[in-house]
Z-matrix of the N, CA and C atoms (Angstrom, degrees):
N
C 1 1.436
C 2 1.517 1 110.95
N 3 1.334 2 120.05 1 -31.07
C 4 1.455 3 121.81 2 178.07
C 5 1.519 4 112.08 3 -83.45
N 6 1.319 5 117.74 4 -16.40
C 7 1.461 6 119.23 5 -178.21
C 8 1.529 7 111.19 6 -66.73
N 9 1.320 8 117.36 7 -33.53
C 10 1.471 9 119.96 8 178.76
C 11 1.519 10 110.98 9 -69.55
N 12 1.341 11 117.35 10 -33.05
C 13 1.452 12 120.72 11 -178.26
C 14 1.519 13 111.31 12 -75.20
N 15 1.307 14 117.99 13 -30.62
C 16 1.458 15 120.35 14 -177.30
C 17 1.520 16 112.82 15 -96.29
N 18 1.313 17 117.38 16 -5.78
C 19 1.463 18 120.87 17 -178.94
C 20 1.523 19 109.71 18 -68.38
N 21 1.305 20 117.44 19 127.83
C 22 1.455 21 122.55 20 179.60
C 23 1.512 22 109.35 21 -105.75
N 24 1.302 23 116.14 22 131.62
C 25 1.454 24 120.71 23 177.34
C 26 1.524 25 107.73 24 -140.04
N 27 1.294 26 117.71 25 151.18
C 28 1.470 27 119.15 26 178.80
C 29 1.527 28 110.68 27 -70.56
N 30 1.335 29 114.93 28 155.18
C 31 1.467 30 120.87 29 179.02
C 32 1.521 31 110.24 30 -74.01
N 33 1.309 32 114.75 31 144.78
C 34 1.469 33 118.88 32 173.97
C 35 1.518 34 108.14 33 -75.84
N 36 1.320 35 116.41 34 169.79
C 37 1.467 36 120.32 35 -179.46
C 38 1.529 37 111.07 36 -62.71
N 39 1.324 38 117.06 37 -40.02
C 40 1.472 39 120.37 38 -179.97
C 41 1.524 40 110.46 39 -66.67
N 42 1.338 41 118.22 40 -41.08
C 43 1.459 42 121.90 41 178.68
C 44 1.527 43 110.75 42 -66.93
N 45 1.324 44 117.27 43 -38.98
C 46 1.459 45 121.38 44 179.04
C 47 1.536 46 110.45 45 -64.65
N 48 1.346 47 116.69 46 -42.73
C 49 1.467 48 120.39 47 178.83
C 50 1.530 49 110.79 48 -63.55
N 51 1.345 50 116.86 49 -42.49
C 52 1.460 51 120.68 50 178.42
C 53 1.524 52 110.64 51 -62.63
N 54 1.321 53 117.74 52 -43.05
C 55 1.453 54 121.78 53 178.94
C 56 1.529 55 110.83 54 -63.22
N 57 1.315 56 116.97 55 -42.92
C 58 1.465 57 120.97 56 178.82
C 59 1.528 58 111.09 57 -62.38
N 60 1.337 59 116.96 58 -42.93
C 61 1.464 60 120.44 59 178.52
C 62 1.525 61 111.47 60 -63.72
N 63 1.321 62 116.77 61 -41.45
C 64 1.461 63 119.96 62 179.53
C 65 1.523 64 111.82 63 -66.38
N 66 1.320 65 117.54 64 -40.94
C 67 1.458 66 120.31 65 178.61
C 68 1.525 67 111.40 66 -67.21
N 69 1.323 68 117.21 67 -38.59
C 70 1.465 69 119.99 68 178.31
C 71 1.514 70 110.55 69 -66.11
N 72 1.319 71 117.18 70 -37.84
C 73 1.456 72 120.82 71 179.16
C 74 1.513 73 110.43 72 -67.90
N 75 1.328 74 117.70 73 -38.22
C 76 1.461 75 121.70 74 -178.98
C 77 1.522 76 111.52 75 -65.87
N 78 1.327 77 117.34 76 -36.67
C 79 1.465 78 120.30 77 -178.63
C 80 1.521 79 111.90 78 -67.92
N 81 1.344 80 117.75 79 -23.42
C 82 1.450 81 119.98 80 -175.04
C 83 1.510 82 115.07 81 -94.99
N 84 1.335 83 119.50 82 0.62
C 85 1.457 84 119.83 83 -178.31
C 86 1.520 85 110.21 84 -71.13
N 87 1.327 86 117.19 85 154.44
C 88 1.466 87 119.67 86 -176.96
C 89 1.526 88 113.79 87 -60.96
N 90 1.331 89 118.14 88 -28.83
C 91 1.462 90 119.95 89 -178.01
C 92 1.520 91 112.26 90 -84.80
N 93 1.333 92 119.02 91 -9.09
C 94 1.459 93 120.83 92 -177.31
C 95 1.523 94 111.44 93 -124.68
N 96 1.310 95 117.30 94 27.60
C 97 1.459 96 121.00 95 -177.99
C 98 1.518 97 110.86 96 -92.55
N 99 1.298 98 115.25 97 165.78
C 100 1.457 99 121.41 98 176.48
C 101 1.518 100 107.83 99 -81.22
N 102 1.307 101 116.58 100 136.64
C 103 1.453 102 120.64 101 177.67
C 104 1.517 103 111.28 102 140.21
N 105 1.318 104 115.28 103 -171.78
C 106 1.458 105 122.52 104 -179.79
C 107 1.524 106 109.70 105 -87.97
N 108 1.341 107 118.18 106 147.52
C 109 1.465 108 119.77 107 178.61
C 110 1.532 109 111.71 108 -77.89
N 111 1.325 110 115.59 109 134.31
C 112 1.459 111 123.20 110 176.93
C 113 1.523 112 108.16 111 -130.41
N 114 1.325 113 116.83 112 149.07
C 115 1.461 114 122.68 113 175.24
C 116 1.517 115 107.44 114 -101.12
N 117 1.331 116 116.69 115 129.52
C 118 1.459 117 121.42 116 178.50
C 119 1.523 118 109.32 117 -77.92
N 120 1.322 119 117.33 118 132.11
C 121 1.458 120 122.53 119 177.73
C 122 1.528 121 111.62 120 -98.80
N 123 1.332 122 116.61 121 -9.61
C 124 1.463 123 123.32 122 178.26
C 125 1.522 124 107.41 123 -147.63
N 126 1.311 125 117.22 124 166.79
C 127 1.461 126 120.19 125 175.99
C 128 1.528 127 108.97 126 -63.70
N 129 1.321 128 115.98 127 129.27
C 130 1.457 129 120.97 128 -178.84
C 131 1.516 130 109.68 129 -126.13
N 132 1.301 131 115.92 130 146.87
C 133 1.450 132 122.44 131 174.23
C 134 1.521 133 106.77 132 -106.62
N 135 1.339 134 116.21 133 101.25
C 136 1.462 135 122.25 134 -173.78
C 137 1.530 136 108.57 135 -93.57
N 138 1.328 137 118.15 136 119.75
C 139 1.469 138 119.93 137 179.94
C 140 1.522 139 111.34 138 -68.43
N 141 1.318 140 115.36 139 144.47
C 142 1.468 141 120.71 140 176.92
C 143 1.520 142 108.58 141 -78.96
N 144 1.295 143 115.90 142 133.57
C 145 1.461 144 120.66 143 -179.19
C 146 1.523 145 109.87 144 -72.22
N 147 1.322 146 115.62 145 134.52
C 148 1.453 147 121.68 146 174.97
C 149 1.519 148 114.45 147 71.74
N 150 1.305 149 118.56 148 12.12
C 151 1.462 150 120.90 149 -179.99
C 152 1.519 151 108.39 150 -87.14
N 153 1.329 152 116.08 151 120.14
C 154 1.458 153 119.97 152 -177.28
C 155 1.522 154 111.73 153 -70.45
N 156 1.358 155 117.59 154 -23.43
C 157 1.462 156 121.00 155 179.07
C 158 1.522 157 112.67 156 -86.85
N 159 1.319 158 117.55 157 -3.97
C 160 1.462 159 124.54 158 177.53
C 161 1.527 160 112.10 159 60.44
N 162 1.335 161 116.22 160 41.50
C 163 1.458 162 121.00 161 176.18
C 164 1.518 163 110.12 162 -73.59
N 165 1.320 164 116.74 163 159.02
C 166 1.454 165 121.97 164 -179.94
C 167 1.517 166 109.89 165 -130.30
N 168 1.331 167 115.73 166 161.40
C 169 1.458 168 123.43 167 175.75
C 170 1.521 169 107.90 168 -114.98
N 171 1.329 170 116.38 169 139.82
C 172 1.456 171 121.66 170 179.24
C 173 1.520 172 109.08 171 -88.46
N 174 1.321 173 116.28 172 126.89
C 175 1.459 174 122.70 173 178.46
C 176 1.519 175 107.03 174 -115.47
N 177 1.337 176 116.80 175 122.18
C 178 1.452 177 122.21 176 -177.57
C 179 1.527 178 111.06 177 -86.22
N 180 1.336 179 118.02 178 160.07
C 181 1.466 180 120.39 179 178.05
C 182 1.525 181 110.82 180 -58.78
N 183 1.321 182 115.95 181 135.12
C 184 1.457 183 122.26 182 -179.82
C 185 1.516 184 113.65 183 94.88
N 186 1.324 185 118.81 184 -13.47
C 187 1.460 186 121.40 185 178.91
C 188 1.522 187 110.24 186 -83.92
N 189 1.324 188 115.86 187 154.13
C 190 1.459 189 122.10 188 179.55
C 191 1.513 190 109.34 189 -94.51
N 192 1.314 191 115.60 190 136.29
C 193 1.459 192 121.83 191 177.71
C 194 1.526 193 107.27 192 -132.91
N 195 1.326 194 116.52 193 141.90
C 196 1.464 195 121.41 194 -179.62
C 197 1.525 196 108.23 195 -100.70
N 198 1.330 197 115.49 196 120.53
C 199 1.458 198 121.82 197 -176.97
C 200 1.517 199 110.28 198 -133.86
N 201 1.313 200 115.07 199 153.56
C 202 1.455 201 119.38 200 171.05
C 203 1.522 202 107.93 201 -76.53
N 204 1.310 203 115.82 202 170.10
C 205 1.464 204 120.23 203 -178.60
C 206 1.527 205 111.18 204 -63.77
N 207 1.336 206 117.09 205 -39.26
C 208 1.468 207 120.36 206 179.85
C 209 1.534 208 111.42 207 -67.07
N 210 1.336 209 116.74 208 -40.38
C 211 1.467 210 119.80 209 178.62
C 212 1.526 211 110.83 210 -64.08
N 213 1.334 212 116.82 211 -42.78
C 214 1.461 213 120.60 212 179.22
C 215 1.524 214 110.46 213 -64.73
N 216 1.324 215 117.45 214 -38.98
C 217 1.459 216 121.00 215 179.21
C 218 1.535 217 110.63 216 -64.27
N 219 1.338 218 116.98 217 -37.66
C 220 1.467 219 118.86 218 179.65
C 221 1.529 220 111.42 219 -69.83
N 222 1.341 221 118.60 220 -31.72
C 223 1.462 222 120.36 221 175.86
C 224 1.521 223 111.58 222 -72.91
N 225 1.329 224 118.01 223 -35.42
C 226 1.462 225 121.89 224 -175.87
C 227 1.522 226 114.07 225 -90.95
N 228 1.306 227 117.23 226 12.58
C 229 1.468 228 119.08 227 179.60
C 230 1.534 229 109.66 228 -68.06
N 231 1.322 230 115.98 229 144.75
C 232 1.446 231 119.97 230 171.11
C 233 1.503 232 109.16 231 -144.09
N 234 1.284 233 113.57 232 152.28
C 235 1.451 234 120.49 233 -178.74
C 236 1.521 235 109.42 234 167.44
N 237 1.320 236 115.70 235 -171.56
C 238 1.460 237 119.00 236 -177.31
C 239 1.516 238 112.11 237 -68.83
N 240 1.330 239 117.30 238 -32.88
C 241 1.465 240 120.02 239 -178.99
C 242 1.524 241 111.28 240 -72.98
N 243 1.340 242 117.11 241 -41.31
C 244 1.454 243 121.31 242 -177.11
C 245 1.519 244 112.04 243 -82.73
N 246 1.321 245 117.60 244 -33.25
C 247 1.447 246 120.95 245 178.89
C 248 1.511 247 115.11 246 86.14
N 249 1.323 248 118.45 247 -17.04
C 250 1.465 249 119.57 248 -178.36
C 251 1.522 250 110.37 249 -70.99
N 252 1.323 251 114.53 250 143.47
C 253 1.455 252 120.00 251 178.62
C 254 1.523 253 111.95 252 -110.13
N 255 1.336 254 117.17 253 -6.12
C 256 1.455 255 120.94 254 -177.42
C 257 1.526 256 109.64 255 -144.81
N 258 1.326 257 116.29 256 165.48
C 259 1.460 258 121.04 257 178.18
C 260 1.528 259 110.19 258 -73.86
N 261 1.334 260 116.46 259 149.52
C 262 1.465 261 121.81 260 177.43
C 263 1.526 262 111.09 261 -108.16
N 264 1.339 263 116.93 262 -2.68
C 265 1.464 264 123.05 263 176.94
C 266 1.512 265 109.20 264 -129.34
N 267 1.336 266 115.54 265 146.40
C 268 1.461 267 120.22 266 173.97
C 269 1.513 268 107.36 267 -132.12
N 270 1.314 269 116.32 268 130.99
C 271 1.461 270 120.72 269 -178.19
C 272 1.521 271 109.96 270 -69.05
N 273 1.336 272 115.14 271 136.29
C 274 1.464 273 120.72 272 177.63
C 275 1.518 274 107.43 273 -76.13
N 276 1.336 275 116.28 274 130.18
C 277 1.461 276 120.23 275 -178.19
C 278 1.516 277 109.47 276 -116.20
N 279 1.306 278 117.23 277 156.19
C 280 1.456 279 122.90 278 177.21
C 281 1.509 280 111.98 279 86.67
N 282 1.343 281 115.25 280 169.83
C 283 1.458 282 120.74 281 -177.64
C 284 1.531 283 111.42 282 -66.86
N 285 1.312 284 117.08 283 -44.84
C 286 1.462 285 120.90 284 -179.28
C 287 1.525 286 112.24 285 -93.31
N 288 1.280 287 117.84 286 -6.63
C 289 1.458 288 121.19 287 -178.03
C 290 1.515 289 111.27 288 90.14
N 291 1.287 290 114.62 289 173.63
C 292 1.450 291 121.64 290 -179.43
C 293 1.523 292 109.76 291 -78.87
N 294 1.318 293 117.17 292 133.27
C 295 1.457 294 120.76 293 -179.83
C 296 1.521 295 112.47 294 -106.65
N 297 1.297 296 118.02 295 -0.22
C 298 1.466 297 119.41 296 178.96
C 299 1.529 298 109.57 297 -79.02
N 300 1.304 299 115.02 298 150.98
C 301 1.469 300 120.47 299 -177.87
C 302 1.523 301 109.57 300 -68.91
N 303 1.326 302 116.68 301 140.16
C 304 1.465 303 118.17 302 178.62
C 305 1.526 304 110.04 303 -68.38
N 306 1.326 305 117.13 304 146.02
C 307 1.466 306 119.18 305 -179.54
C 308 1.528 307 110.84 306 -69.19
N 309 1.317 308 115.33 307 149.31
C 310 1.471 309 120.44 308 175.42
C 311 1.515 310 108.48 309 -81.07
N 312 1.314 311 115.27 310 127.15
C 313 1.457 312 120.09 311 179.10
C 314 1.520 313 109.35 312 -97.62
N 315 1.315 314 118.27 313 128.03
C 316 1.464 315 119.32 314 177.07
C 317 1.530 316 109.87 315 -70.13
N 318 1.316 317 117.48 316 152.26
C 319 1.476 318 119.74 317 -178.84
C 320 1.521 319 113.28 318 -56.73
N 321 1.322 320 116.81 319 -31.61
C 322 1.470 321 119.44 320 -179.01
C 323 1.527 322 111.46 321 -64.44
N 324 1.341 323 117.44 322 -30.90
C 325 1.459 324 120.31 323 179.92
C 326 1.518 325 111.64 324 -70.48
N 327 1.348 326 117.02 325 -22.53
C 328 1.456 327 120.22 326 -178.41
C 329 1.520 328 113.03 327 -96.86
N 330 1.328 329 117.41 328 -28.79
C 331 1.459 330 119.18 329 -175.76
C 332 1.514 331 112.99 330 -99.63
N 333 1.296 332 117.97 331 -14.24
C 334 1.455 333 119.91 332 178.89
C 335 1.512 334 111.78 333 91.66
N 336 1.299 335 114.88 334 178.19
C 337 1.462 336 121.12 335 -178.58
C 338 1.518 337 110.30 336 -78.77
N 339 1.306 338 115.06 337 148.45
C 340 1.453 339 120.97 338 176.27
C 341 1.518 340 108.72 339 -104.32
N 342 1.289 341 116.02 340 132.17
C 343 1.454 342 121.18 341 179.90
C 344 1.518 343 108.89 342 -116.37
N 345 1.326 344 115.82 343 144.41
C 346 1.451 345 120.22 344 175.88
C 347 1.518 346 108.83 345 -71.06
N 348 1.330 347 116.61 346 148.37
C 349 1.459 348 118.21 347 177.86
C 350 1.531 349 110.60 348 -66.65
N 351 1.300 350 114.28 349 150.98
C 352 1.464 351 119.52 350 -179.70
C 353 1.529 352 109.88 351 -70.45
N 354 1.316 353 115.45 352 147.00
C 355 1.463 354 120.43 353 177.61
C 356 1.524 355 107.54 354 -70.55
N 357 1.347 356 117.35 355 130.80
C 358 1.465 357 118.55 356 -178.74
C 359 1.526 358 111.00 357 -66.84
N 360 1.318 359 117.67 358 153.81
C 361 1.466 360 120.47 359 -178.37
C 362 1.528 361 111.21 360 -67.18
N 363 1.317 362 115.31 361 158.33
C 364 1.468 363 121.96 362 179.38
C 365 1.518 364 110.05 363 -60.48
N 366 1.325 365 116.90 364 138.27
C 367 1.448 366 121.31 365 176.68
C 368 1.521 367 114.21 366 89.58
N 369 1.314 368 118.71 367 -5.48
C 370 1.464 369 119.45 368 179.81
C 371 1.536 370 109.34 369 -87.95
N 372 1.313 371 116.20 370 161.33
C 373 1.459 372 121.20 371 -179.37
C 374 1.532 373 112.20 372 -91.44
N 375 1.303 374 118.39 373 5.36
C 376 1.457 375 122.24 374 -179.23
C 377 1.528 376 109.91 375 -68.45
N 378 1.330 377 118.59 376 149.64
C 379 1.469 378 119.96 377 179.85
C 380 1.519 379 111.13 378 -64.10
N 381 1.299 380 115.64 379 145.16
C 382 1.454 381 122.08 380 -178.04
C 383 1.530 382 109.41 381 -115.63
N 384 1.316 383 117.54 382 153.97
C 385 1.462 384 119.30 383 174.04
C 386 1.530 385 110.46 384 -69.45
N 387 1.338 386 116.49 385 155.07
C 388 1.470 387 120.27 386 178.91
C 389 1.516 388 109.63 387 -65.65
N 390 1.332 389 117.01 388 140.37
C 391 1.469 390 119.05 389 175.23
C 392 1.531 391 109.92 390 -65.75
N 393 1.298 392 115.92 391 156.09
C 394 1.452 393 121.89 392 -178.16
C 395 1.527 394 109.91 393 -60.87
N 396 1.315 395 117.13 394 128.84
C 397 1.456 396 122.34 395 177.64
C 398 1.516 397 114.78 396 85.77
N 399 1.338 398 119.05 397 -0.44
C 400 1.463 399 119.99 398 -177.27
C 401 1.526 400 111.87 399 -81.15
N 402 1.302 401 117.74 400 -24.57
C 403 1.456 402 121.31 401 179.85
C 404 1.517 403 109.22 402 -109.17
N 405 1.333 404 114.92 403 143.23
C 406 1.453 405 118.37 404 177.67
C 407 1.522 406 109.04 405 -148.42
N 408 1.299 407 114.45 406 158.03
C 409 1.452 408 121.25 407 177.70
C 410 1.514 409 107.31 408 -114.68
N 411 1.322 410 116.16 409 125.83
C 412 1.467 411 119.76 410 178.44
C 413 1.522 412 108.74 411 -109.39
N 414 1.322 413 115.43 412 133.88
C 415 1.451 414 122.09 413 -178.55
C 416 1.515 415 108.17 414 -114.28
N 417 1.339 416 116.53 415 122.66
C 418 1.463 417 121.79 416 176.34
C 419 1.513 418 107.49 417 -99.36
N 420 1.316 419 116.38 418 114.26
C 421 1.447 420 119.81 419 -176.34
C 422 1.523 421 110.86 420 -114.15
N 423 1.349 422 117.91 421 23.71
C 424 1.461 423 119.68 422 -178.91
C 425 1.523 424 112.14 423 -91.50
N 426 1.333 425 118.90 424 -2.34
C 427 1.451 426 122.57 425 175.50
C 428 1.513 427 114.52 426 81.13
N 429 1.311 428 119.25 427 12.08
C 430 1.463 429 121.55 428 -178.82
C 431 1.525 430 110.75 429 -101.07
N 432 1.277 431 117.00 430 58.94
C 433 1.455 432 120.84 431 177.85
C 434 1.521 433 109.22 432 -76.15
N 435 1.317 434 119.60 433 142.67
C 436 1.470 435 121.18 434 -179.64
C 437 1.525 436 112.49 435 -59.29
N 438 1.325 437 118.15 436 -28.58
C 439 1.448 438 120.92 437 -178.88
C 440 1.523 439 111.91 438 -72.24
N 441 1.306 440 117.99 439 -19.04
C 442 1.459 441 121.83 440 -176.97
C 443 1.517 442 113.81 441 -82.30
N 444 1.308 443 119.16 442 -14.72
C 445 1.452 444 122.82 443 -178.39
C 446 1.521 445 110.19 444 -102.05
N 447 1.358 446 117.22 445 153.31
C 448 1.465 447 118.91 446 176.59
C 449 1.527 448 110.91 447 -67.89
N 450 1.305 449 115.39 448 156.51
C 451 1.464 450 120.61 449 -178.29
C 452 1.523 451 109.86 450 -69.83
N 453 1.332 452 115.29 451 137.89
C 454 1.463 453 121.13 452 177.01
C 455 1.525 454 107.81 453 -115.87
N 456 1.339 455 117.29 454 121.21
C 457 1.464 456 118.60 455 179.44
C 458 1.527 457 110.78 456 -68.90
N 459 1.311 458 115.14 457 143.99
C 460 1.455 459 121.14 458 178.07
C 461 1.517 460 110.77 459 -83.06
N 462 1.349 461 116.86 460 173.68
C 463 1.472 462 119.69 461 -178.02
C 464 1.531 463 112.25 462 -63.90
N 465 1.315 464 118.90 463 -31.16
C 466 1.465 465 120.33 464 179.78
C 467 1.523 466 111.65 465 -68.47
N 468 1.336 467 117.30 466 -26.05
C 469 1.448 468 121.00 467 177.91
C 470 1.525 469 112.41 468 -84.10
N 471 1.318 470 118.18 469 -10.93
C 472 1.462 471 122.80 470 -179.26
C 473 1.531 472 111.99 471 -98.88
N 474 1.312 473 118.53 472 7.52
C 475 1.462 474 121.88 473 -176.36
C 476 1.527 475 110.82 474 -60.68
N 477 1.348 476 116.06 475 151.28
C 478 1.463 477 122.02 476 -176.99
C 479 1.527 478 112.05 477 -65.18
N 480 1.319 479 118.11 478 -33.65
C 481 1.462 480 118.60 479 -177.36
C 482 1.522 481 112.71 480 -68.62
N 483 1.316 482 118.54 481 -16.89
C 484 1.455 483 121.26 482 176.82
C 485 1.524 484 111.88 483 -84.91
N 486 1.319 485 117.48 484 -18.64
C 487 1.463 486 121.22 485 -178.99
C 488 1.525 487 111.59 486 -84.29
N 489 1.314 488 117.91 487 -22.12
C 490 1.452 489 120.83 488 -177.84
C 491 1.524 490 110.28 489 -71.08
N 492 1.329 491 115.90 490 153.86
C 493 1.463 492 120.68 491 178.49
C 494 1.522 493 109.54 492 -72.51
N 495 1.282 494 115.74 493 144.68
C 496 1.457 495 120.65 494 -179.53
C 497 1.520 496 109.44 495 -78.07
N 498 1.328 497 117.00 496 133.83
C 499 1.452 498 122.66 497 176.40
C 500 1.525 499 106.77 498 -97.23
N 501 1.367 500 116.83 499 121.71
C 502 1.461 501 116.96 500 -179.95
C 503 1.521 502 110.61 501 -68.01
N 504 1.312 503 117.42 502 132.45
C 505 1.457 504 121.48 503 -179.66
C 506 1.523 505 111.59 504 -103.02
N 507 1.304 506 118.42 505 -14.77
C 508 1.455 507 121.90 506 176.85
C 509 1.513 508 107.66 507 -146.05
N 510 1.307 509 115.84 508 145.41
C 511 1.451 510 120.94 509 -179.30
C 512 1.526 511 107.95 510 -104.69
N 513 1.311 512 115.75 511 130.87
C 514 1.467 513 118.90 512 178.31
C 515 1.509 514 108.82 513 -76.08
N 516 1.294 515 116.24 514 132.98
C 517 1.455 516 122.10 515 178.57
C 518 1.525 517 108.46 516 -104.00
N 519 1.340 518 115.84 517 137.33
C 520 1.472 519 116.82 518 176.76
C 521 1.521 520 109.79 519 -70.10
N 522 1.320 521 118.36 520 153.07
C 523 1.456 522 120.35 521 -179.73
C 524 1.527 523 110.72 522 -65.64
N 525 1.292 524 115.18 523 149.00
C 526 1.463 525 119.64 524 -179.69
C 527 1.524 526 110.23 525 -75.51
N 528 1.321 527 115.89 526 166.07
C 529 1.466 528 120.00 527 -178.85
C 530 1.516 529 111.87 528 -65.54
N 531 1.316 530 117.88 529 -33.59
C 532 1.465 531 120.94 530 -178.14
C 533 1.530 532 110.56 531 -62.78
N 534 1.284 533 117.09 532 -41.47
C 535 1.459 534 120.16 533 -179.07
C 536 1.523 535 109.62 534 -65.74
N 537 1.322 536 117.55 535 -41.23
C 538 1.469 537 120.12 536 -179.93
C 539 1.519 538 110.98 537 -65.55
N 540 1.332 539 117.14 538 -42.31
C 541 1.465 540 119.20 539 -178.09
C 542 1.518 541 111.62 540 -69.00
N 543 1.320 542 117.44 541 -32.54
C 544 1.473 543 119.52 542 178.08
C 545 1.517 544 111.08 543 -71.57
N 546 1.322 545 117.56 544 -34.30
C 547 1.457 546 119.86 545 178.99
C 548 1.526 547 110.71 546 -70.01
N 549 1.336 548 116.37 547 -34.33
C 550 1.462 549 119.67 548 -179.07
C 551 1.523 550 112.50 549 -72.48
N 552 1.327 551 118.51 550 -23.48
C 553 1.478 552 121.45 551 -179.58
C 554 1.516 553 112.85 552 -75.27
N 555 1.277 554 119.30 553 -22.08
C 556 1.468 555 122.01 554 -174.30
C 557 1.443 556 111.73 555 -69.53
């Protein structure tokens, strides 16, 4: 029983290819990459290095990711174009790293400020905001909602021609046996 466990044999070509693919995939994960350790403060989509299909790995807040200085700088960029007001990565410091919980970032810090659209110029056909006081909400609190009362037929529904019995003008014929047997054969 132990001879099978200790028996050494070379890998087949298929096993070697599978092993190579698994090792290549392991080297590209965010936790096993070359670079400095950073803690993600928000969900990040980290691109895989050297991947021709440009796949990415999802890194959740609080997880460690290894990035080069340029990669970290591109994640932590902020400005009017990016909209971010704060960093989304924090460098791990110390021998064991930082053990404090990462701060929660509000969505506004990641998406930037929202501005109202500019009012279109006079004479343009673009939609305009409602003038002040033009819209109002009316609340009826007397309990007389139309859904609360029984339905009342209108005069068009009370017409005499609707009260008369319907005279059949055509008689429905049941399908013949041939049609049923042909449908069952399909």
